[in-house]
N, C-alpha and C positions, 0 to 999 in steps of 0.2 A: 725740125719736125715736131709737132705736138706730142705729148705723152698720151698713152691710152687712158681714156676716161669713160665713165658712164655715170648716169645720175642715180643717186640714192634717194629713196622715198621713205626712209624710216622716220620715226617720230623725232629723233634727235637731230637729224641732218636733212631736213626736207629740201630736195632739189640741190643739194651740195654735190658737186662732182666727186666721184671716187677716183682717187689719184693712183697711178701706177708709174711713178717717176723712174726714168732710166738713171742709174747712178754712175755708169762708166767705171773707171779704175778707182778702187777703194784705197785710200791712204789715211794714216793717222799719225799725229804727232806723239812723241814720247810722253809728253805731259798728259795728254788725253788717255793714252794707254794706262799710265800709272794711276790716274784718277779712277778710271773704270775698274781696274783691278782692285784698288783699295776699297771701292764700293761694291765689290763682287757683282759687277754688271757685265753681262755679255754684250759687246758692242752691236751684235746683230739685232738685239732688241731695239736699240735706238735707231739703227739703220732702217729697220722695217717700219718703225713709226714715221720716220722721215719720208721713206719711199711711198707710203700710203697716204700722205697728206696730214698727219698729226704733227703740227709744227711746234708743239711744246709751248713754252712760255713766251709768246709774242703778243704784241698789241694788235688790235683789229686792223690797223693800216698795214702792218707787215704780213699779217695772215692773208689779207686780200691780195697783196702784191705776190705772195707765194702762190696763191690759188691761180692767179692770172699767169704767172710764169710757168707753172706746171701744166696748165691746159693750153696755153698759147705758145709757149716757148720763148726764146730770145733773152731771158734774164736768168740770173743765178737764183738759187733757192736756199734759204737759210732757216734752220731749225735751232731751237735753244732748249736744252733740257737740264733741269736741276736734278742732281744725283741724290741718292738716299741720305748722304751725310747732311743735306740741307744747305750746305755752303758752296759746293762745287757745281759749276755750270759747264756743260759741254755744248759746243756748237757743231752742227753738221752743215757743210756748205757744198751744194752741187753746182758746178760751173754752168754757165749759160749754155754752152755747147754740149753739155751732158757728157763730157769726156772724162770727168773725174769728180769724186766726192771725197771731201776731207773731213775727218773728225778731229777737232782741236779744242783747246781751251781759249776763251775770249782773249786772254792776254798774249796768246801765241799768234793772233791774227796779224 
């Protein structure tokens, strides 16, 4: 079942769908928890960015794939965020069936 969307008409996102991604069960790896704690980051900040279609540091191909997956369903959704220390990257992956969303470090994949 597709996510809830509507079209945004503001100047920065003309005709870009506004995403409301279902996250399912939320889980995180110990490494991601430690990294976010070390960077004084509430994981809900990243989860909200992911849920609303801010995919973080992805190339245009991956952004477009996420937009399609979020609006049409059937594929997993991946976001990538660099933390305040400038070196640590956290991934958030929502499963294709929207049953779960995992916060993890790339080397924990």
